[in-house]
C-alpha angles and dihedrals in degrees: 000000000000117000124237116296124244091257092052092050091052093050091050092051090050092052093047092048090051097051097086090052091052091049091052091051091051092050091048091050092050090048091052091049091051092048091050090049092050092050092049093047092047092049091049092049092049091049091048092051100039110017108033123088092227102078104045132127106260104148134042115198125192129203137172099039120140108163099013120071126235090245093053090054093046092049093049093045091055094195113194097241111204094032121119107278092229092057096056109116102224094181091055091050091051092050091047093052094050091047097047098037111040089181087074111092096182138350134193116206113199135177112236105198134256102014112351143095115197122205111198106191131193113193125209115255118218116235094173137017125214121207110240101210093180096057108060096284095301125149133242116217117222122197132210091274093056092253115148098215112161143021116220132182095223128043112248112248116258096015115120120232119244113226118191105203099170109154101172118074089207089066092057091046090056098034114030120213093259090056092050091048090053090050091051090048090052091052091048089054092051097049110112112256093242091053095041090064090060097040112113103168136020104203121199118196095161141336093283099031111074122146138180127226111207133191117277093039094288123142140192126208102213102171116199126353091255122111090016096162093050090049091050092053091046093049092051091051093044093053091050092049093047107028093164097052121115102197129044129186119198098154086116101036093193090057107035124171139195132192143171128048 
């Protein structure tokens, strides 16, 4: 059989030499197709998120409130209902709620696709109340962080009153009122649960002179806010050992004392 002619060999060489160029053209064409597809998908996604009527804020739900009402929280949140859900500034809503409603300790603003905004609220809990003598005998609620967050007309049940009985100006110069309030809050948090139920007043005379007035005319000399857990354990044991006593002193928890009957 005769081999390929000179013309056939030349044509084959031309085709072989042109194959890399064709492959490059195919790759370029596929790349262009992919880029066009990405652009179209991105444009469709942006329209869906920002321009379509399907993913917009239509409902604001509230959870976790105890004293506040759902409507109070919604009004303070001021969510732009009808706006694209993706464009809602959740950080701004959180800051607005904490600023307008000091009773709120923390809040989590979440998007609930496709149409909702959820406001998960945690309210501050009063551990002490402070008599506000300049506001018609109302009460200021103080939380576990020492924050005075709300003024109420009636004292919450089961919350001891904070009495600042500082008689020496030098004490206030060294320990400002806010510092003394924080110390009292710390003591209130350390009081044993069984004693807390009977605590009527937490009295602060100075940084290291804090006492408790209990129901039935009983009292506890607590001292400073230091070693609170040890004082709580000592007070529990002391009350069990001397159930008829009227006065207890745990300011030095390693040397407690009780008196009266």
